[in-house]
Phi, psi and omega in degrees: 000130181255149179279142178272152174285164182303319181295319180294318180296318180295318178295320180296318178294319179296320178296322178295319179292319179295319179296317179296316180297318179296320179295319179294320178297317179295318179295316180296320178296319179297314180299318178299320179294319179295323182279349177093016182299332184266357186298316182295317178299320178294321177298314181298318179298315179297313183298319179296323181284319187267333185226061186293344182275351179237144179286147177287163175297154172292162180299320179297314180294324178299311182292325177298314178300314181298316181291320177298319179296320180292322177292324180287334182232072186291348180292346181276004180232165188278332184216000000 
């Protein structure tokens, strides 16, 4: 086993931290996607592209619509 120079050790530690940070960012993004965090942004993008002549719902109104729809059609959820 050979000893690393100070620069090599620092780079190796930095790469581990960068890899960990990237993994955490990806995990957080995945959790957000599963929980629906990106849904409103996707709705606004779709609405702007398909219906440019009408304003999109506010975020509050969008989530109210989504929750009301889910309550009216409970077969679409697991519990």
